[in-house]
C-alpha atoms as a printed R data frame, in Angstrom:
    type eleno elety resid chain resno      x      y        z
1   ATOM     1    CA   UNK     A     1  6.777 48.541 -118.590
2   ATOM     2    CA   UNK     A     2  6.679 46.455 -115.411
3   ATOM     3    CA   UNK     A     3  2.892 46.311 -115.471
4   ATOM     4    CA   UNK     A     4  2.637 45.658 -119.187
5   ATOM     5    CA   UNK     A     5  5.144 42.793 -119.326
6   ATOM     6    CA   UNK     A     6  4.928 41.565 -115.714
7   ATOM     7    CA   UNK     A     7  8.642 42.155 -115.174
8   ATOM     8    CA   UNK     A     8 10.422 41.881 -111.853
9   ATOM     9    CA   UNK     A     9 11.512 45.009 -109.979
10  ATOM    10    CA   UNK     A    10 14.991 43.508 -109.795
11  ATOM    11    CA   UNK     A    11 15.447 44.077 -113.523
12  ATOM    12    CA   UNK     A    12 15.184 47.871 -113.202
13  ATOM    13    CA   UNK     A    13 17.647 50.493 -112.062
14  ATOM    14    CA   UNK     A    14 16.397 54.071 -112.113
15  ATOM    15    CA   UNK     A    15 17.916 57.481 -111.488
16  ATOM    16    CA   UNK     A    16 16.880 61.042 -112.162
17  ATOM    17    CA   UNK     A    17 18.140 64.592 -112.484
18  ATOM    18    CA   UNK     A    18 15.465 67.005 -111.247
19  ATOM    19    CA   UNK     A    19 16.370 69.951 -113.480
20  ATOM    20    CA   UNK     A    20 17.875 69.964 -116.938
21  ATOM    21    CA   UNK     A    21 20.009 73.103 -116.689
22  ATOM    22    CA   UNK     A    22 22.348 71.997 -119.444
23  ATOM    23    CA   UNK     A    23 19.559 71.959 -122.026
24  ATOM    24    CA   UNK     A    24 18.135 75.205 -120.620
25  ATOM    25    CA   UNK     A    25 21.481 76.924 -121.109
26  ATOM    26    CA   UNK     A    26 21.742 75.628 -124.693
27  ATOM    27    CA   UNK     A    27 18.268 76.952 -125.457
28  ATOM    28    CA   UNK     A    28 19.000 80.393 -123.988
29  ATOM    29    CA   UNK     A    29 22.352 80.618 -125.768
30  ATOM    30    CA   UNK     A    30 20.689 80.036 -129.147
31  ATOM    31    CA   UNK     A    31 17.636 82.186 -128.436
32  ATOM    32    CA   UNK     A    32 16.705 85.783 -129.187
33  ATOM    33    CA   UNK     A    33 15.712 86.619 -125.627
34  ATOM    34    CA   UNK     A    34 16.212 90.341 -124.872
35  ATOM    35    CA   UNK     A    35 18.292 89.551 -121.783
36  ATOM    36    CA   UNK     A    36 19.960 86.442 -123.157
37  ATOM    37    CA   UNK     A    37 23.518 87.339 -122.051
38  ATOM    38    CA   UNK     A    38 22.470 88.299 -118.506
39  ATOM    39    CA   UNK     A    39 20.410 85.136 -118.104
40  ATOM    40    CA   UNK     A    40 23.391 83.088 -119.273
41  ATOM    41    CA   UNK     A    41 25.529 84.813 -116.639
42  ATOM    42    CA   UNK     A    42 23.008 83.825 -113.981
43  ATOM    43    CA   UNK     A    43 22.888 80.236 -115.216
44  ATOM    44    CA   UNK     A    44 26.681 80.033 -115.070
45  ATOM    45    CA   UNK     A    45 26.941 81.694 -111.647
46  ATOM    46    CA   UNK     A    46 27.232 78.629 -109.438
47  ATOM    47    CA   UNK     A    47 29.230 80.481 -106.794
48  ATOM    48    CA   UNK     A    48 26.481 82.952 -105.870
49  ATOM    49    CA   UNK     A    49 23.550 80.653 -106.465
50  ATOM    50    CA   UNK     A    50 24.406 77.290 -104.967
51  ATOM    51    CA   UNK     A    51 20.678 76.577 -104.638
52  ATOM    52    CA   UNK     A    52 19.152 75.923 -108.052
53  ATOM    53    CA   UNK     A    53 15.688 76.988 -106.961
54  ATOM    54    CA   UNK     A    54 17.108 80.338 -105.858
55  ATOM    55    CA   UNK     A    55 18.845 80.715 -109.204
56  ATOM    56    CA   UNK     A    56 15.626 80.040 -111.076
57  ATOM    57    CA   UNK     A    57 13.722 82.497 -108.872
58  ATOM    58    CA   UNK     A    58 16.340 85.170 -109.620
59  ATOM    59    CA   UNK     A    59 15.838 84.685 -113.357
60  ATOM    60    CA   UNK     A    60 12.066 84.656 -112.966
61  ATOM    61    CA   UNK     A    61 11.866 87.767 -110.781
62  ATOM    62    CA   UNK     A    62 14.493 89.805 -112.643
63  ATOM    63    CA   UNK     A    63 13.413 89.036 -116.192
64  ATOM    64    CA   UNK     A    64  9.716 88.041 -115.989
65  ATOM    65    CA   UNK     A    65  8.972 88.419 -119.705
66  ATOM    66    CA   UNK     A    66 11.967 86.339 -120.698
67  ATOM    67    CA   UNK     A    67 11.059 83.763 -118.084
68  ATOM    68    CA   UNK     A    68  7.513 83.480 -119.452
69  ATOM    69    CA   UNK     A    69  8.998 82.826 -122.873
70  ATOM    70    CA   UNK     A    70 11.135 80.050 -121.365
71  ATOM    71    CA   UNK     A    71  8.170 78.648 -119.487
72  ATOM    72    CA   UNK     A    72  6.037 78.484 -122.618
73  ATOM    73    CA   UNK     A    73  8.582 77.514 -125.245
74  ATOM    74    CA   UNK     A    74 11.484 75.823 -123.509
75  ATOM    75    CA   UNK     A    75 10.466 74.157 -120.262
76  ATOM    76    CA   UNK     A    76  8.026 71.641 -121.812
77  ATOM    77    CA   UNK     A    77 10.878 70.221 -123.890
78  ATOM    78    CA   UNK     A    78 13.328 69.947 -121.018
79  ATOM    79    CA   UNK     A    79 11.525 66.905 -119.698
80  ATOM    80    CA   UNK     A    80 13.395 63.896 -121.006
81  ATOM    81    CA   UNK     A    81 13.438 60.192 -120.254
82  ATOM    82    CA   UNK     A    82 16.351 58.019 -121.340
83  ATOM    83    CA   UNK     A    83 16.300 54.228 -121.388
84  ATOM    84    CA   UNK     A    84 19.142 51.748 -121.588
85  ATOM    85    CA   UNK     A    85 18.151 48.143 -122.171
86  ATOM    86    CA   UNK     A    86 20.591 45.264 -121.727
87  ATOM    87    CA   UNK     A    87 19.437 41.959 -123.166
88  ATOM    88    CA   UNK     A    88 20.689 38.613 -124.418
89  ATOM    89    CA   UNK     A    89 19.775 37.471 -127.915
90  ATOM    90    CA   UNK     A    90 18.786 33.813 -127.982
91  ATOM    91    CA   UNK     A    91 20.404 31.823 -130.765
92  ATOM    92    CA   UNK     A    92 19.114 28.545 -132.153
93  ATOM    93    CA   UNK     A    93 21.554 25.826 -133.063
94  ATOM    94    CA   UNK     A    94 19.503 23.274 -135.004
95  ATOM    95    CA   UNK     A    95 17.260 23.509 -138.037
96  ATOM    96    CA   UNK     A    96 14.526 21.692 -136.116
97  ATOM    97    CA   UNK     A    97 14.550 24.219 -133.283
98  ATOM    98    CA   UNK     A    98 14.546 27.105 -135.737
99  ATOM    99    CA   UNK     A    99 11.616 25.545 -137.600
100 ATOM   100    CA   UNK     A   100  9.562 25.489 -134.399
101 ATOM   101    CA   UNK     A   101 10.312 29.160 -133.671
102 ATOM   102    CA   UNK     A   102  9.518 30.017 -137.285
103 ATOM   103    CA   UNK     A   103  5.959 28.803 -136.786
104 ATOM   104    CA   UNK     A   104  5.279 30.836 -133.649
105 ATOM   105    CA   UNK     A   105  7.797 33.693 -133.251
106 ATOM   106    CA   UNK     A   106  9.534 34.386 -136.591
107 ATOM   107    CA   UNK     A   107 10.554 37.853 -135.411
108 ATOM   108    CA   UNK     A   108 12.987 36.180 -132.995
109 ATOM   109    CA   UNK     A   109 15.079 34.714 -135.806
110 ATOM   110    CA   UNK     A   110 18.133 36.161 -137.485
111 ATOM   111    CA   UNK     A   111 18.480 35.973 -141.263
112 ATOM   112    CA   UNK     A   112 21.050 33.195 -140.861
113 ATOM   113    CA   UNK     A   113 18.533 31.221 -138.821
114 ATOM   114    CA   UNK     A   114 15.893 31.635 -141.536
115 ATOM   115    CA   UNK     A   115 18.355 30.121 -143.999
116 ATOM   116    CA   UNK     A   116 19.033 27.328 -141.532
117 ATOM   117    CA   UNK     A   117 15.292 26.619 -141.321
118 ATOM   118    CA   UNK     A   118 15.069 26.475 -145.116
119 ATOM   119    CA   UNK     A   119 17.455 23.514 -145.106
120 ATOM   120    CA   UNK     A   120 14.628 21.409 -143.670
121 ATOM   121    CA   UNK     A   121 12.635 21.792 -146.875
122 ATOM   122    CA   UNK     A   122 12.999 20.870 -150.509
123 ATOM   123    CA   UNK     A   123 14.067 23.871 -152.621
124 ATOM   124    CA   UNK     A   124 11.048 25.260 -154.436
125 ATOM   125    CA   UNK     A   125  8.351 23.638 -152.308
126 ATOM   126    CA   UNK     A   126  5.704 25.634 -150.449
127 ATOM   127    CA   UNK     A   127  7.384 25.596 -147.028
128 ATOM   128    CA   UNK     A   128 10.759 26.497 -148.538
129 ATOM   129    CA   UNK     A   129  9.288 29.488 -150.335
130 ATOM   130    CA   UNK     A   130  7.244 30.551 -147.319
131 ATOM   131    CA   UNK     A   131 10.399 30.638 -145.184
132 ATOM   132    CA   UNK     A   132 12.087 33.124 -147.507
133 ATOM   133    CA   UNK     A   133  8.969 35.255 -147.855
134 ATOM   134    CA   UNK     A   134  8.643 35.441 -144.062
135 ATOM   135    CA   UNK     A   135 12.325 36.386 -143.777
136 ATOM   136    CA   UNK     A   136 11.741 39.369 -146.074
137 ATOM   137    CA   UNK     A   137  8.776 40.469 -144.001
138 ATOM   138    CA   UNK     A   138 10.864 40.359 -140.819
139 ATOM   139    CA   UNK     A   139 13.842 42.057 -142.525
140 ATOM   140    CA   UNK     A   140 12.140 44.248 -145.149
141 ATOM   141    CA   UNK     A   141 15.234 46.320 -145.992
142 ATOM   142    CA   UNK     A   142 17.732 43.493 -146.419
143 ATOM   143    CA   UNK     A   143 18.628 43.039 -150.116
144 ATOM   144    CA   UNK     A   144 19.394 39.310 -149.851
145 ATOM   145    CA   UNK     A   145 16.119 38.626 -148.041
146 ATOM   146    CA   UNK     A   146 14.243 40.488 -150.752
147 ATOM   147    CA   UNK     A   147 16.033 38.610 -153.539
148 ATOM   148    CA   UNK     A   148 15.131 35.268 -151.967
149 ATOM   149    CA   UNK     A   149 11.535 36.344 -151.405
150 ATOM   150    CA   UNK     A   150 11.230 37.557 -154.999
151 ATOM   151    CA   UNK     A   151 12.555 34.222 -156.286
152 ATOM   152    CA   UNK     A   152 10.090 32.382 -154.059
153 ATOM   153    CA   UNK     A   153  7.164 34.478 -155.278
154 ATOM   154    CA   UNK     A   154  8.156 33.893 -158.895
155 ATOM   155    CA   UNK     A   155  8.298 30.161 -158.151
156 ATOM   156    CA   UNK     A   156  4.723 30.438 -156.904
157 ATOM   157    CA   UNK     A   157  3.678 32.504 -159.922
158 ATOM   158    CA   UNK     A   158  3.035 35.654 -157.861
159 ATOM   159    CA   UNK     A   159  4.679 38.193 -160.149
160 ATOM   160    CA   UNK     A   160  3.162 41.290 -158.557
161 ATOM   161    CA   UNK     A   161  4.556 40.310 -155.160
162 ATOM   162    CA   UNK     A   162  7.907 39.453 -156.738
163 ATOM   163    CA   UNK     A   163  8.112 42.908 -158.291
164 ATOM   164    CA   UNK     A   164  7.611 44.555 -154.891
165 ATOM   165    CA   UNK     A   165 10.453 42.563 -153.360
166 ATOM   166    CA   UNK     A   166 12.735 43.282 -156.319
167 ATOM   167    CA   UNK     A   167 12.439 46.995 -155.602
168 ATOM   168    CA   UNK     A   168 14.513 46.406 -152.472
169 ATOM   169    CA   UNK     A   169 16.818 43.769 -153.919
170 ATOM   170    CA   UNK     A   170 19.749 46.121 -154.507
171 ATOM   171    CA   UNK     A   171 22.040 46.051 -157.538
172 ATOM   172    CA   UNK     A   172 24.227 42.994 -156.943
173 ATOM   173    CA   UNK     A   173 24.787 40.281 -159.505
174 ATOM   174    CA   UNK     A   174 22.189 38.079 -157.814
175 ATOM   175    CA   UNK     A   175 19.716 40.952 -157.831
176 ATOM   176    CA   UNK     A   176 20.321 41.421 -161.557
177 ATOM   177    CA   UNK     A   177 19.747 37.708 -162.119
178 ATOM   178    CA   UNK     A   178 16.463 37.793 -160.202
179 ATOM   179    CA   UNK     A   179 15.332 40.894 -162.099
180 ATOM   180    CA   UNK     A   180 16.249 39.147 -165.336
181 ATOM   181    CA   UNK     A   181 14.041 36.202 -164.411
182 ATOM   182    CA   UNK     A   182 11.173 38.551 -163.648
183 ATOM   183    CA   UNK     A   183 11.637 40.358 -166.959
184 ATOM   184    CA   UNK     A   184 11.683 37.035 -168.819
185 ATOM   185    CA   UNK     A   185  8.502 35.882 -167.089
186 ATOM   186    CA   UNK     A   186  6.780 39.119 -168.079
187 ATOM   187    CA   UNK     A   187  8.128 38.645 -171.643
188 ATOM   188    CA   UNK     A   188 10.339 41.724 -171.604
189 ATOM   189    CA   UNK     A   189 13.130 39.783 -173.289
190 ATOM   190    CA   UNK     A   190 15.343 42.749 -174.057
191 ATOM   191    CA   UNK     A   191 15.462 43.851 -170.437
192 ATOM   192    CA   UNK     A   192 15.885 40.268 -169.297
193 ATOM   193    CA   UNK     A   193 18.945 39.860 -171.533
194 ATOM   194    CA   UNK     A   194 20.483 43.053 -170.152
195 ATOM   195    CA   UNK     A   195 20.038 41.836 -166.574
196 ATOM   196    CA   UNK     A   196 21.386 38.356 -167.328
197 ATOM   197    CA   UNK     A   197 24.478 39.826 -168.984
198 ATOM   198    CA   UNK     A   198 25.018 42.064 -165.965
199 ATOM   199    CA   UNK     A   199 24.658 39.061 -163.669
200 ATOM   200    CA   UNK     A   200 27.109 37.058 -165.802
201 ATOM   201    CA   UNK     A   201 29.658 39.856 -165.670
202 ATOM   202    CA   UNK     A   202 29.402 39.801 -161.872
203 ATOM   203    CA   UNK     A   203 30.067 36.099 -161.639
204 ATOM   204    CA   UNK     A   204 26.592 34.568 -161.340
205 ATOM   205    CA   UNK     A   205 27.073 31.123 -162.880
206 ATOM   206    CA   UNK     A   206 23.391 30.551 -163.614
207 ATOM   207    CA   UNK     A   207 23.286 33.658 -165.792
208 ATOM   208    CA   UNK     A   208 24.860 32.024 -168.855
209 ATOM   209    CA   UNK     A   209 22.323 29.205 -168.806
210 ATOM   210    CA   UNK     A   210 19.552 31.807 -168.523
211 ATOM   211    CA   UNK     A   211 20.974 33.646 -171.538
212 ATOM   212    CA   UNK     A   212 21.089 30.414 -173.572
213 ATOM   213    CA   UNK     A   213 17.507 29.552 -172.653
214 ATOM   214    CA   UNK     A   214 16.350 33.062 -173.440
215 ATOM   215    CA   UNK     A   215 18.025 32.953 -176.883
216 ATOM   216    CA   UNK     A   216 16.408 29.574 -177.568
217 ATOM   217    CA   UNK     A   217 12.983 30.899 -176.587
218 ATOM   218    CA   UNK     A   218 13.434 33.966 -178.787
219 ATOM   219    CA   UNK     A   219 14.291 31.702 -181.731
220 ATOM   220    CA   UNK     A   220 11.139 29.665 -181.165
221 ATOM   221    CA   UNK     A   221  9.085 32.834 -181.113
222 ATOM   222    CA   UNK     A   222 10.871 34.221 -184.162
223 ATOM   223    CA   UNK     A   223 12.169 37.258 -182.288
């Protein structure tokens, strides 16, 4: 890590335990070794075997077949490296600063900061939509990010992309509203109406207007 990222030695604190006897004991206890109980007794005998190398040699010399089994099937997995990383997350206070980071390091932004960046743009324009689409790429499992990205893609006329985002949009009222818009754009009016009614029942104010527009369009089409 130091070589890869050119980090200072002062940032690292290291320690080690040469032998993982705790994991060895757990393995033996849950194994089918012929001398499992006797090996456990040796592992637990810290009074007689104060030297761990001597304890291991006793197991190896007394139960060679069992020891070979441990050597082949247990020892390779006893090697373990644990990392603890302490870090400070940089926050960005202004929309202008967030906009600059958005262009170069979008992965550094929180979802709230993406929404802050969007305030610099006119709703529905290319940069506004791109901000929400990027947010969904950085946070692919966040329902709100996926709803916003789906709405942006529909604004751009990219229905296939919108459908992919809607799969992760969840089942909130806003998600139902977005799915209703997609259904209306693909002329599945029955499904669209069901989604808009669900969204209306969950308090989405725009849903009633969408229902009225959908009814008007159906009348024009004679449906």
